[in-house]
Backbone bond lengths (Angstrom), bond angles and torsions (degrees), N, CA, C in turn:
res aa  C-N    CA-C-N  psi(-1)  N-CA   C-N-CA  omega(-1)  CA-C   N-CA-C  phi
1 M - - - 1.469 - - 1.531 107.84 -
2 V 1.329 118.47 36.23 1.433 122.70 176.00 1.540 107.94 -57.19
3 G 1.343 113.12 137.67 1.450 118.65 -178.50 1.531 116.26 87.42
4 S 1.400 116.14 -2.52 1.418 116.85 179.32 1.505 112.12 -81.33
5 D 1.391 113.14 146.94 1.451 118.65 174.78 1.545 108.80 -83.69
6 I 1.306 119.57 138.25 1.390 122.80 -171.21 1.558 110.46 -136.11
7 I 1.312 117.22 139.78 1.453 120.91 169.68 1.528 102.20 -107.89
8 M 1.329 115.39 116.95 1.414 122.70 -174.90 1.541 111.01 -111.47
9 C 1.272 117.82 124.59 1.489 121.76 -178.57 1.560 107.99 -114.95
10 Q 1.303 114.54 140.77 1.448 118.40 176.86 1.490 111.21 -136.94
11 F 1.322 112.30 149.52 1.457 119.92 -178.00 1.535 109.09 -120.43
12 K 1.289 117.84 117.36 1.457 122.05 177.87 1.497 111.84 -102.36
13 F 1.392 113.62 102.67 1.468 121.55 -174.67 1.568 107.96 -83.21
14 S 1.294 114.91 130.63 1.471 121.32 -178.01 1.509 109.80 -110.16
15 G 1.351 118.51 -18.59 1.462 120.74 -171.65 1.544 111.56 91.25
16 V 1.305 114.70 -9.99 1.511 118.38 174.61 1.501 106.93 -122.40
17 N 1.272 118.68 116.03 1.453 124.19 -171.10 1.485 115.60 -51.46
18 A 1.334 115.22 -40.39 1.492 120.12 -177.86 1.538 110.70 -71.11
19 A 1.323 117.02 -22.85 1.489 119.37 -179.49 1.503 113.87 -94.87
20 D 1.334 118.69 -6.74 1.462 121.63 -179.82 1.539 107.53 -67.17
21 V 1.366 115.85 147.37 1.435 119.72 -176.40 1.581 106.83 -128.82
22 F 1.270 115.23 127.46 1.469 125.48 174.37 1.499 109.69 -120.18
23 S 1.362 119.31 117.20 1.433 119.51 -174.96 1.504 108.14 -143.99
24 C 1.333 115.60 157.58 1.494 121.79 177.55 1.562 107.88 -130.47
25 S 1.397 114.73 152.99 1.410 121.03 178.44 1.525 112.74 -147.14
26 D 1.314 115.55 159.14 1.470 120.57 -178.62 1.503 103.14 -91.83
27 R 1.401 113.57 129.48 1.498 120.91 179.82 1.473 109.22 -139.48
28 Y 1.333 114.80 175.65 1.463 120.49 174.29 1.511 109.65 -139.82
29 A 1.313 112.07 147.01 1.482 117.30 -177.69 1.540 110.23 -83.72
30 S 1.355 115.00 119.81 1.444 121.07 -175.32 1.528 112.49 -109.71
31 A 1.320 116.18 -26.68 1.510 120.76 -179.99 1.526 108.04 -171.05
32 Y 1.295 117.21 -158.13 1.428 122.70 178.60 1.512 110.30 -90.05
33 A 1.364 112.94 64.34 1.516 117.17 -177.02 1.521 104.09 -153.59
34 I 1.364 113.94 179.26 1.435 119.02 175.12 1.542 109.40 -63.66
35 P 1.373 119.03 124.28 1.432 123.20 -176.33 1.562 111.45 -59.43
36 P 1.335 116.14 127.61 1.467 116.89 176.14 1.519 112.93 -70.75
37 L 1.328 117.16 164.85 1.458 122.27 -179.06 1.512 107.69 -65.94
38 D 1.319 116.20 142.50 1.479 122.38 177.40 1.494 107.62 -80.94
39 T 1.328 117.09 128.73 1.449 123.89 -177.62 1.606 107.77 -64.21
40 S 1.330 115.40 -29.15 1.440 119.97 -179.32 1.557 108.78 -104.71
41 D 1.293 119.23 95.49 1.425 122.62 -176.69 1.488 110.59 -78.44
42 D 1.379 117.27 102.20 1.461 124.03 -174.12 1.486 114.37 -99.02
43 V 1.330 117.82 15.86 1.419 119.65 -175.10 1.592 107.75 -108.28
44 D 1.336 111.87 135.24 1.437 118.36 -179.99 1.500 112.65 -117.53
45 D 1.287 119.58 154.35 1.445 125.07 172.81 1.506 115.04 53.14
46 V 1.281 118.74 48.97 1.475 122.42 178.76 1.545 106.74 -72.69
47 E 1.328 117.02 123.50 1.424 122.95 171.61 1.527 109.70 -124.36
48 T 1.300 116.21 135.48 1.401 119.74 175.71 1.556 110.14 -123.76
49 L 1.366 113.80 146.79 1.424 119.82 -178.05 1.567 109.40 -136.84
50 K 1.288 115.83 130.42 1.450 117.56 177.50 1.558 108.82 -129.85
51 T 1.310 116.28 133.36 1.427 119.99 173.04 1.515 113.16 -126.54
52 F 1.285 117.58 141.95 1.458 121.93 -175.81 1.506 108.12 -121.16
53 D 1.339 115.90 128.64 1.420 120.94 177.04 1.508 109.01 -99.83
54 D 1.330 114.35 110.63 1.530 118.36 -178.62 1.508 114.89 -65.22
55 V 1.290 118.67 -24.94 1.419 123.97 -179.43 1.574 112.03 -71.80
56 T 1.384 112.93 -54.49 1.431 119.18 -177.69 1.496 114.37 -91.09
57 K 1.314 116.83 -6.03 1.447 125.56 179.70 1.573 109.43 54.31
58 T 1.387 113.01 47.55 1.435 118.90 176.65 1.554 106.97 -124.12
59 C 1.353 110.79 156.76 1.461 117.37 179.90 1.570 107.70 -126.81
60 T 1.312 113.26 139.47 1.492 120.59 174.06 1.514 108.29 -110.26
61 L 1.337 113.93 130.98 1.466 121.13 178.18 1.539 112.13 -118.75
62 V 1.335 117.51 129.95 1.427 123.28 179.71 1.529 110.02 -129.02
63 A 1.405 117.13 125.47 1.401 120.72 174.57 1.492 111.75 -118.64
64 T 1.339 119.36 129.66 1.422 123.48 178.84 1.516 110.60 -127.97
65 F 1.318 117.82 133.98 1.463 122.14 -178.41 1.443 109.38 -152.11
66 K 1.372 118.66 163.22 1.430 126.88 173.97 1.498 107.79 -116.03
67 R 1.423 114.01 141.55 1.382 119.14 -179.96 1.564 107.02 -157.91
68 K 1.321 115.60 137.59 1.476 117.58 177.91 1.476 109.72 -66.92
69 L 1.400 117.92 148.25 1.460 119.18 178.79 1.509 112.54 -69.60
70 N 1.361 115.86 -29.92 1.440 118.63 178.41 1.554 107.09 -131.95
71 T 1.360 116.71 103.21 1.416 121.51 -176.40 1.507 115.41 -90.07
72 G 1.315 115.74 -14.17 1.487 121.23 -177.31 1.526 110.65 74.41
73 D 1.316 115.13 10.74 1.487 120.17 177.43 1.541 110.06 -69.51
74 T 1.318 117.21 123.41 1.429 120.32 -179.47 1.478 112.85 -94.18
75 S 1.304 119.75 -3.34 1.501 121.57 -176.79 1.547 108.94 -98.88
76 G 1.374 118.79 7.13 1.434 118.84 179.48 1.412 114.27 146.61
């Protein structure tokens, strides 16, 4: 999928709920590697939500964002 536009989200678990980080970024597929950041950030209103259940020791992650279907972005 080289050349594909990608929204990539990652969750960095620290073991301390307040220090956990959940973030998303606009990227493009360039090869068989971690996609580099897209120089044309076409994503608006990124919101992330994480909830941790102390009883079951599970985490729920939700990412919501807006993006045009056709951005005209030539870099991915």
